[in-house]
Residue, then its C-alpha position, 0 to 999 in steps of 0.5 A: m220698566a227695565s230692571w237691571h238689578s234683577a236682569r228682567l224686563i217688566w211691562v208695567d201696564c200688563c203687570q207681568i214679567l215678560l222676560s226673566e232670562g237673557v236680559p242682563h242690562p236693559f236700558g232704553i224701551a219703546v213700544y210700537g204696535d204689538l212689540i216692545y223694543w229695548t236696548d241692552w248695555h251688556t249685549h250691545r243689542i236692540e231686541s224686540a218681543d211681543k208686548l203681551n207675553g214676551s214671545r217672538r223675541r228677536v235681535v233687531f240690531a247688534g254690535h254698537d257699543d253705545l246704545m242708549d235709548v230706542h225710538v220707533f218710527n213708522r217709515r210710511r209716516p212723513t216727518g220732515i226729519t233728515c237723518t245723516t248718521c244712519v246705519s242700513t242693515t237687512a232688518g232696517v235702517y237705524c239712526 
């Protein structure tokens, strides 16, 4: 759950607060593997952190004003979907 009123990121299944600082307006959330990903309307970034304890926090993507939701896909898993509006960065490809 993202709590923009209290500026923190709460992972409900674990019943703990993962991050209580530096998360001004979290919005979209996705979980993949051992990481949780979120968008932030204030910082205009996609960030990730360990879903169990909030460690290994990093900025995955930054600089897009209209970040809403976030979805995580395994690029090795074929989907048959072709995306034509992708941005390629050193961290990966974002559509």
